[in-house]
C-alpha positions as CSV (number, residue, x, y, z in Angstrom):
1,F,55.1,109.2,49.9
2,Y,52.4,111.1,51.7
3,F,49.2,109.2,51.8
4,T,47.5,111.2,49.0
5,N,50.1,110.0,46.5
6,T,50.6,106.4,45.7
7,S,54.1,105.0,46.0
8,I,53.6,102.1,43.6
9,T,53.5,102.3,39.8
10,D,50.2,101.3,38.1
11,D,51.8,98.0,36.8
12,Y,53.3,97.1,40.3
13,K,56.8,96.9,38.9
14,Y,58.3,99.7,41.1
15,M,57.8,101.4,44.4
16,W,59.3,104.9,45.1
17,I,60.3,105.8,48.6
18,S,61.5,108.9,50.4
19,C,64.7,108.5,52.4
20,H,65.9,110.5,55.3
21,N,69.1,110.4,57.4
22,H,68.5,111.9,60.8
23,P,69.3,114.6,61.9
24,S,69.3,116.1,58.4
25,Q,65.8,117.3,57.3
26,A,66.6,116.8,53.6
27,T,65.1,113.8,51.8
28,Y,66.2,111.9,48.7
29,M,64.5,109.2,46.6
30,A,65.1,105.5,46.0
31,V,63.3,103.2,43.7
32,V,62.5,99.6,44.6
33,S,62.0,96.8,42.0
34,L,59.0,94.7,43.1
35,D,59.9,92.0,40.6
36,E,60.6,89.0,42.8
37,N,62.9,87.6,40.2
38,D,65.0,90.8,40.0
39,P,64.7,92.6,43.4
40,S,66.8,95.7,43.8
41,I,66.8,99.1,45.6
42,K,68.5,102.0,43.9
43,A,69.1,105.2,45.8
44,F,69.5,108.6,44.1
45,P,71.0,111.2,46.5
46,G,70.6,113.9,43.9
47,I,66.8,113.3,43.5
48,G,64.9,114.8,46.4
49,S,64.3,118.0,48.3
50,S,65.9,120.1,51.0
51,E,62.4,120.7,52.2
52,P,60.5,117.4,53.1
53,A,57.2,119.1,52.5
54,N,57.8,118.9,48.7
55,I,56.3,115.4,48.4
56,P,56.8,113.8,45.0
57,M,54.3,111.8,42.9
58,I,54.4,109.1,40.3
59,I,53.3,110.4,36.9
60,P,50.2,108.4,36.0
61,G,50.8,105.6,33.5
62,T,54.6,105.8,33.9
63,H,57.4,104.7,36.2
64,D,58.7,108.3,36.5
65,I,58.2,110.8,39.4
66,I,57.7,114.5,39.7
67,F,59.8,116.2,42.4
68,A,60.7,119.7,43.4
69,E,63.8,121.4,44.7
70,M,64.3,125.1,45.3
71,D,62.3,126.9,42.5
72,T,62.2,124.1,40.0
73,V,60.0,121.0,39.3
74,Y,61.8,118.0,37.8
75,R,61.0,114.6,36.3
76,A,63.1,111.5,37.2
77,D,63.1,108.0,35.8
78,T,64.0,104.7,37.5
79,D,67.6,105.0,36.2
80,G,68.1,108.3,38.0
81,N,67.9,110.5,34.8
82,V,66.5,113.9,35.6
83,T,64.9,116.4,33.3
84,K,63.5,119.9,34.1
85,I,59.7,120.4,33.8
86,L,59.4,124.1,34.9
87,S,60.9,126.8,37.1
88,L,59.2,129.6,38.8
89,P,59.6,132.9,36.9
90,E,62.7,134.9,38.0
91,E,60.6,138.1,38.2
92,F,58.2,136.3,40.6
93,V,60.9,134.8,42.8
94,N,62.8,138.2,42.8
95,H,65.8,136.8,44.9
96,R,63.5,135.5,47.6
97,Q,64.0,132.2,49.5
98,I,61.6,129.5,48.3
99,Q,60.3,127.6,51.3
100,Q,58.0,125.2,49.3
101,V,56.9,124.7,45.7
102,F,54.1,122.2,46.4
103,T,53.0,120.3,49.5
104,H,52.5,117.1,47.6
105,A,52.5,117.0,43.8
106,S,49.1,116.9,42.1
107,V,48.4,116.7,38.4
108,S,45.1,117.6,36.8
109,C,43.0,114.7,35.5
110,D,43.6,115.8,31.9
111,G,47.4,115.6,32.5
112,K,48.0,119.3,31.5
113,N,48.7,121.1,34.8
114,I,50.4,120.6,38.1
115,A,49.1,122.3,41.3
116,L,51.6,124.6,43.1
117,D,51.1,126.0,46.6
118,I,54.3,128.1,46.9
119,R,55.4,129.3,50.2
120,I,57.6,132.5,50.3
121,A,58.2,134.8,53.3
122,E,55.0,134.1,55.2
123,K,52.9,134.3,52.1
124,T,51.2,131.5,50.1
125,Y,50.8,131.7,46.3
126,I,48.5,129.2,44.6
127,A,49.5,128.6,41.0
128,V,49.4,126.0,38.2
129,G,52.3,124.9,36.0
130,N,51.7,123.7,32.5
131,L,53.5,120.4,32.1
132,E,54.1,120.8,28.4
133,T,55.1,124.5,28.1
134,G,56.5,125.1,31.5
135,E,54.4,128.2,31.9
136,V,53.5,129.1,35.5
137,T,50.3,131.0,36.2
138,I,49.8,132.6,39.7
139,L,46.1,132.3,40.7
140,N,46.0,133.9,44.1
141,K,48.1,135.2,47.0
142,F,47.3,134.8,50.7
143,G,48.9,136.5,53.7
144,R,48.6,133.3,55.7
145,Y,49.3,129.6,55.2
146,Y,47.4,127.5,52.6
147,D,48.7,124.1,51.5
148,H,47.8,120.6,50.3
149,A,46.5,121.8,46.9
150,M,45.0,118.8,45.0
151,F,43.4,118.6,41.6
152,S,40.0,116.9,41.3
153,P,40.1,113.5,39.7
154,V,37.1,114.3,37.6
155,D,37.3,118.0,36.9
156,P,40.6,119.4,35.4
157,N,39.8,122.9,36.5
158,L,38.9,122.3,40.1
159,M,41.2,121.8,43.1
160,I,40.9,121.9,46.9
161,I,43.4,123.8,49.1
162,D,43.7,123.6,52.8
163,Q,43.9,126.5,55.3
164,D,46.5,125.5,57.8
165,R,47.8,126.6,61.2
166,W,51.0,128.5,61.1
167,R,53.4,130.7,63.1
168,D,54.7,134.0,62.1
169,G,58.4,133.6,61.1
170,D,59.4,136.7,62.9
171,S,57.4,136.9,66.1
172,G,56.5,133.2,66.5
173,E,52.8,134.2,66.9
174,Y,50.4,131.3,66.4
175,F,47.5,131.5,64.0
176,P,44.8,128.7,64.1
177,I,42.6,127.4,61.3
178,N,39.2,129.0,60.8
179,N,37.8,126.8,57.9
180,R,39.9,123.9,56.7
181,I,38.9,122.8,53.1
182,W,38.4,125.3,50.3
183,L,37.3,124.8,46.7
184,M,39.1,126.8,44.0
185,D,39.2,126.7,40.2
186,I,42.0,127.6,37.9
187,R,39.9,130.1,36.0
188,K,40.0,132.3,39.1
189,T,36.2,132.4,39.4
190,R,35.7,130.3,42.5
191,F,37.1,130.3,46.0
192,E,34.8,129.1,48.8
193,P,34.9,126.8,51.8
194,L,33.5,123.3,51.2
195,L,31.5,123.5,54.5
196,Q,30.0,126.9,54.6
197,N,29.0,126.9,58.2
198,S,32.0,125.1,59.7
199,W,34.1,126.9,62.2
200,Y,37.2,124.9,63.1
201,Y,37.3,123.7,66.8
202,F,34.4,125.9,67.9
203,D,31.7,123.7,66.3
204,G,33.3,120.5,67.7
205,T,35.2,119.6,64.5
206,D,38.8,118.9,64.1
207,I,39.1,118.4,60.3
208,A,42.4,117.5,58.6
209,H,44.1,115.2,56.1
210,D,41.5,115.6,53.4
211,F,41.7,114.1,49.9
212,W,39.7,113.3,46.8
213,A,38.0,109.9,46.3
214,K,38.0,108.4,42.8
215,D,34.5,109.7,42.0
216,G,35.1,113.3,43.0
217,F,33.8,113.1,46.6
218,I,36.0,114.9,49.1
219,C,37.0,112.8,52.2
220,W,38.8,113.7,55.4
221,A,39.6,112.7,58.9
222,D,37.9,114.5,61.8
223,Y,40.2,113.4,64.6
224,P,37.8,112.7,67.4
225,N,34.7,112.0,65.3
226,G,35.8,109.7,62.4
227,A,36.3,109.5,58.7
228,Y,34.0,111.6,56.5
229,E,32.9,112.0,52.9
230,C,31.1,114.8,51.1
231,D,29.4,115.3,47.8
232,I,30.5,118.7,46.6
233,N,27.1,119.3,45.0
234,T,25.1,118.8,48.2
235,R,27.8,119.9,50.6
236,K,26.4,117.5,53.2
237,P,29.2,115.7,55.2
238,V,28.6,112.0,56.1
239,C,30.5,110.3,58.8
240,V,31.3,106.9,57.3
241,W,33.6,105.5,60.0
242,K,32.6,106.6,63.5
243,R,35.8,106.4,65.6
244,P,38.8,108.6,66.3
245,V,41.2,108.6,63.3
246,C,44.3,110.6,62.3
247,H,45.0,109.9,58.7
248,C,42.4,108.0,56.7
249,H,42.2,107.0,53.1
250,T,39.9,105.4,50.5
251,I,39.6,105.1,46.8
252,E,36.1,103.7,46.0
253,R,34.6,104.8,49.4
254,E,33.8,101.2,50.2
255,F,37.0,100.2,52.1
256,W,38.9,102.6,54.3
257,C,42.2,102.5,56.2
258,A,43.5,104.8,58.9
259,D,46.2,105.3,61.6
260,Q,45.4,106.2,65.2
261,S,47.2,108.0,66.5
262,P,50.8,108.9,65.8
263,Y,50.3,112.2,67.6
264,A,50.1,110.3,70.8
265,W,53.0,108.0,70.1
266,N,54.9,109.0,73.2
267,E,51.9,107.9,75.3
268,K,50.8,104.6,73.6
269,P,51.6,102.5,70.5
270,C,50.0,103.5,67.2
271,E,47.3,101.4,65.4
272,V,46.8,101.0,61.7
273,L,43.2,99.9,60.9
274,F,41.0,98.6,58.1
275,F,37.2,99.3,57.7
276,D,34.6,97.6,55.6
277,R,31.7,100.0,55.0
278,K,29.3,97.3,53.9
279,T,29.4,95.4,57.2
280,G,30.4,98.3,59.4
281,K,33.3,96.3,60.9
282,E,36.9,97.2,61.4
283,I,40.1,95.1,62.0
284,D,43.7,95.9,63.0
285,I,46.3,95.7,60.3
286,F,48.9,96.7,63.0
287,S,47.7,96.8,66.5
288,A,50.6,98.4,68.4
289,L,53.4,100.1,66.4
290,P,56.2,101.3,68.8
291,A,57.3,104.9,68.7
292,P,60.0,105.6,66.1
293,K,63.5,106.3,67.2
294,I,63.5,109.5,65.1
295,P,61.9,112.4,67.1
296,R,58.9,114.3,65.6
297,K,60.7,117.5,64.7
298,G,60.5,119.7,61.7
299,S,58.7,118.7,58.5
300,Y,59.8,115.0,58.4
301,H,57.9,112.5,60.5
302,L,57.3,108.8,60.4
303,D,53.5,108.6,60.7
304,P,52.2,105.4,59.2
305,H,50.1,107.4,56.6
306,P,48.3,104.3,55.3
307,S,47.0,104.5,51.7
308,F,45.5,102.3,49.1
309,T,47.1,101.7,45.7
310,K,45.2,103.0,42.7
311,D,43.1,99.9,42.3
312,S,42.6,99.3,46.0
313,E,44.4,96.0,45.9
314,Y,47.0,96.9,48.5
315,I,47.6,99.2,51.4
316,V,51.0,100.9,51.8
317,S,52.1,102.2,55.1
318,T,55.2,103.1,57.1
319,V,55.8,100.7,60.1
320,T,58.1,100.6,63.1
321,V,57.7,97.0,64.1
322,F,61.4,96.4,64.4
323,E,62.4,98.3,67.5
324,G,61.2,101.6,66.1
325,N,63.1,101.5,62.9
326,A,61.3,102.7,59.7
327,D,60.1,100.1,57.2
328,I,57.5,99.9,54.5
329,A,54.6,97.5,54.6
330,I,52.5,96.4,51.6
331,T,49.3,94.7,52.9
332,P,47.0,92.8,50.4
333,V,43.4,94.0,50.8
334,R,41.4,90.8,49.9
335,P,42.5,88.8,52.9
336,L,41.7,91.9,55.1
337,I,38.2,91.9,53.7
338,E,37.7,88.2,54.6
339,L,39.2,88.6,58.1
340,C,37.2,91.8,58.8
341,R,33.9,90.3,57.8
342,K,34.5,87.2,59.8
343,N,36.3,88.5,62.9
344,G,36.0,92.3,62.7
345,R,34.7,94.6,65.4
346,K,31.4,96.2,64.8
347,V,31.7,100.1,64.8
348,E,28.6,101.8,66.2
């Protein structure tokens, strides 16, 4: 899964993975039993999406996942049984082609709603879907690209959405980002940039790949400058890990992981790194991943996307250690902490 959504169930019994058969851009799901006494992988070709941007998520406290295809959001269990959760209203779709229902599924901390960043005909509609009733409420419409809608882990009414770069589907004209991270509530009373005075690129920032920490801080990668966190009450960004990073992740804001950089894979191998905030040291998890055999084209790509499990016990990442083929690595965190504190590099 994308790094914002854990791939492993809370009880560590199952891991869900997205599968892809190049050159098709469609993805389908498989579930892996992590029981060493009963290992198995079950693939479900009918569970997935024709648009790889619709990243599923595990429903908290269950083994089931939420996924989207066309105009409908579904629930699937580890036996491959599928039930419908909701569909976009017919009068809203109005015979139009749905490009995306959500970037990566995100459920409010009270379990009531799912965030939807719907992409249709060069427009983005931010909406919420009630998981019990199936009702969809459109909150806002934008004439440009917003995505990565994510609910706060501590406030069921608050989400962040990202302004993203995009190209006009007719002319191919390119539109850059102005301000990346925006706060928005589901009551339609709030829509504002997290960093009021930030102007993407022009102020020396290159902000992306943002996410919520467990306590409601917002974190992100600033490609050349490092991994950041921000208290949404003070709006003061703090650079926690001062080094170039591409995707970074943390749960408790004490330990961090990142990849650097799959965007330069054609020039040099990619690193996957671990950082201990207490000591200010980092260590390699993977020091030189070779470029994948599958080219970076379209929505699907094999970036390592390292992320912590919910309790920070493991780091899950895509790896290409076997001649560029895609595999999944599960790295225990406790040995990394010991190695990092003993042999890690000091980050100044």
